C-alpha positions as CSV (number, residue, x, y, z in Angstrom):
1,M,0.0,0.0,0.0
2,L,2.9,2.3,0.6
3,F,4.5,1.5,-2.8
4,F,7.7,0.1,-1.3
5,K,9.6,-2.3,-3.6
6,V,9.9,-5.6,-1.8
7,K,12.5,-8.2,-2.7
8,I,12.1,-11.7,-1.1
9,E,15.0,-13.9,-1.8
10,N,15.0,-17.8,-1.7
11,R,11.2,-18.4,-1.9
12,N,12.2,-21.8,-3.2
13,H,13.0,-22.8,0.4
14,L,9.3,-22.7,1.2
15,K,7.5,-26.0,0.5
16,E,3.7,-25.7,0.9
17,S,3.4,-29.3,2.1
18,E,5.7,-28.6,5.1
19,Q,5.5,-26.7,8.4
20,F,8.2,-24.4,9.7
21,I,9.1,-22.3,12.7
22,F,10.4,-19.0,11.3
23,V,12.8,-16.9,13.4
24,S,13.7,-13.4,12.4
25,N,15.5,-10.3,13.6
26,H,13.2,-7.6,15.0
27,F,14.2,-3.9,14.8
28,S,11.1,-2.2,13.5
29,Y,7.3,-2.1,13.6
30,L,7.5,-2.8,9.9
31,D,8.7,-6.3,10.5
32,I,5.3,-8.1,11.0
33,P,3.6,-6.5,7.9
34,V,6.7,-7.3,5.8
35,L,6.8,-10.9,6.9
36,G,3.1,-11.1,6.2
37,L,4.0,-10.8,2.5
38,I,5.6,-14.3,2.6
39,P,3.1,-16.6,0.8
40,F,2.6,-19.0,3.6
41,D,0.1,-19.8,6.4
42,L,1.8,-17.9,9.2
43,V,0.8,-17.2,12.8
44,F,2.8,-14.5,14.5
45,I,3.8,-14.2,18.2
46,G,4.1,-10.6,19.1
47,K,3.7,-8.3,22.1
48,S,0.2,-7.6,23.4
49,S,0.5,-3.8,22.9
50,L,0.3,-4.4,19.1
51,A,-3.4,-5.2,19.6
52,K,-3.9,-1.5,20.4
53,V,-2.6,-0.3,17.0
54,P,-5.6,1.0,14.8
55,L,-6.8,-1.5,12.1
56,F,-3.6,-3.6,12.3
57,G,-4.2,-4.3,16.0
58,Y,-7.6,-5.7,15.3
59,M,-6.2,-8.1,12.7
60,F,-3.3,-9.1,15.0
61,K,-5.5,-9.7,18.0
62,N,-7.9,-11.9,16.1
63,L,-5.5,-13.8,13.9
64,H,-2.3,-14.1,15.8
65,I,-0.8,-14.7,19.3
66,A,-0.4,-11.7,21.6
67,V,2.0,-12.1,24.6
68,D,2.7,-9.8,27.5
69,R,6.4,-10.3,27.8
70,N,6.4,-9.1,31.4
71,S,4.0,-11.9,32.5
72,L,5.3,-15.4,33.0
73,K,1.7,-16.7,32.8
74,S,1.2,-14.9,29.4
75,R,4.4,-16.2,28.0
76,G,3.4,-19.8,29.0
77,E,0.0,-19.3,27.5
78,S,1.5,-18.0,24.2
79,M,3.7,-21.1,23.9
80,L,0.6,-23.4,24.4
81,K,-1.2,-21.4,21.7
82,A,1.8,-21.7,19.4
83,K,1.8,-25.5,19.9
84,K,-1.9,-25.5,19.1
85,A,-1.3,-23.5,15.9
86,L,1.3,-26.0,14.8
87,D,-1.0,-28.9,15.6
88,E,-3.6,-27.3,13.4
89,G,-1.2,-27.1,10.5
90,A,0.0,-23.5,10.6
91,S,3.6,-22.3,10.7
92,V,4.7,-20.0,13.5
93,V,6.8,-16.8,13.4
94,F,9.0,-15.9,16.4
95,F,11.1,-12.8,17.0
96,P,13.6,-14.5,19.4
97,E,15.1,-11.3,20.6
98,G,11.9,-10.9,22.6
99,G,10.7,-7.7,21.0
100,I,12.5,-4.7,19.6
101,S,15.3,-4.7,22.1
102,S,18.6,-4.1,20.2
103,E,20.2,-0.8,21.0
104,A,22.4,-0.7,18.0
105,P,20.8,-2.2,14.8
106,P,21.9,-4.1,12.7
107,A,23.5,-5.8,15.7
108,M,20.9,-8.1,17.3
109,A,20.1,-8.6,20.9
110,R,20.6,-12.1,22.4
111,F,18.1,-14.7,21.4
112,K,15.7,-16.3,23.9
113,D,15.1,-20.1,24.0
114,G,11.3,-20.3,23.4
115,A,11.2,-20.8,19.6
116,F,14.0,-23.3,19.6
117,K,12.6,-25.4,22.5
118,L,9.3,-25.5,20.6
119,A,11.0,-26.6,17.3
120,L,12.8,-29.4,19.1
121,D,9.7,-30.4,21.0
122,K,7.6,-30.7,17.9
123,Q,10.5,-31.7,15.6
124,I,9.7,-29.0,13.1
125,P,12.4,-27.4,10.9
126,I,13.4,-23.8,11.6
127,I,13.8,-21.2,8.9
128,P,15.9,-18.2,9.8
129,V,14.8,-15.0,8.1
130,T,16.7,-11.7,7.7
131,L,15.0,-8.4,7.4
132,S,17.9,-6.4,6.1
133,Y,16.8,-2.8,6.1
134,N,13.6,-2.3,8.1
135,H,15.5,-0.6,10.8
136,L,16.5,2.1,8.3
137,I,13.0,2.4,6.7
138,L,11.1,2.7,10.0
139,P,13.5,3.1,12.9
140,D,12.3,2.4,16.4
141,D,12.9,6.0,17.4
142,G,9.4,7.0,18.4
143,K,8.9,9.3,15.4
144,F,7.2,6.8,13.1
145,L,8.7,8.5,10.0
146,L,9.2,6.3,6.9
147,R,12.3,6.6,4.9
148,Y,12.1,5.2,1.4
149,K,14.3,2.2,0.7
150,P,13.6,-1.1,-1.0
151,V,12.6,-3.8,1.5
152,K,14.7,-6.9,1.5
153,V,13.7,-10.2,3.0
154,V,16.1,-13.2,2.9
155,I,14.7,-16.6,3.6
156,H,17.5,-18.9,4.6
157,E,17.7,-22.7,4.2
158,P,15.6,-24.7,6.6
159,I,17.5,-26.2,9.5
160,T,16.5,-29.7,10.5
161,V,16.2,-30.2,14.2
162,K,16.9,-33.3,16.3
163,G,17.2,-34.2,19.9
164,S,15.6,-32.2,22.7
165,G,18.1,-31.3,25.4
166,P,19.6,-28.0,26.5
167,N,22.7,-28.5,24.4
168,E,20.6,-28.9,21.2
169,V,18.6,-25.8,22.1
170,K,21.8,-23.8,22.5
171,E,23.3,-25.1,19.4
172,I,20.4,-24.4,17.1
173,K,19.8,-21.0,18.7
174,E,23.4,-20.0,18.1
175,K,23.3,-21.3,14.5
176,C,20.2,-19.3,13.7
177,F,21.7,-16.2,15.3
178,A,24.9,-16.5,13.3
179,I,23.0,-17.0,10.0
180,I,20.8,-13.9,10.5
181,Q,23.6,-11.7,11.9
182,E,25.9,-12.6,9.0
183,Q,23.3,-11.5,6.5
184,L,22.7,-8.3,8.4
185,N,26.4,-7.5,8.4
186,K,26.7,-8.3,4.7
187,D,23.8,-6.2,3.6
188,N,24.6,-3.2,5.9
189,K,28.3,-3.1,5.5
190,P,28.4,-0.6,2.6
191,L,26.1,1.7,4.5
192,A,28.3,1.5,7.6
193,F,31.4,2.2,5.5
194,K,29.7,5.2,3.9
195,K,28.6,6.6,7.3
196,E,32.1,6.2,8.7
197,N,33.7,8.1,5.8
198,S,31.0,10.8,5.3
């Protein structure tokens, strides 16, 4: 609707006959609408305050899973709802940083365990996704001013999961973090270089 050019790389990694748990970096309020462009049956897990956003909030509250990250009970309920969504055949999207929490995009904040525990519990492959420039298009600075730049979404190869112990959770979490951060560094390096030399 805003006439932004959107480039989605590696759509071929998505197979309609399969379910996935998607994990993505999260720097901007633009992230959920952009991921919604992926042609897949997706259920998002996002903070409960999104339900208060006009129009978008109504859709989110009724179609997706809202979680109060400050409430242990709410976090537990959101995981149960995510399991139910998977049982019903949907794929689930997590922002494992736990919200927009990075203080220096494109460097991500540490990942939390929830998405990876769920993937191992349900034995569902994980797809890391990199949102390369959303932090530049709509920064989380409280101004809500859009800056025009083509949107880039990189869908990485699915990661098959196995096992269920804490070592496996840590291993798969670190692998996903490295894949997404490497792509962020690659796509933003020219911009960082230009800024340093301007």
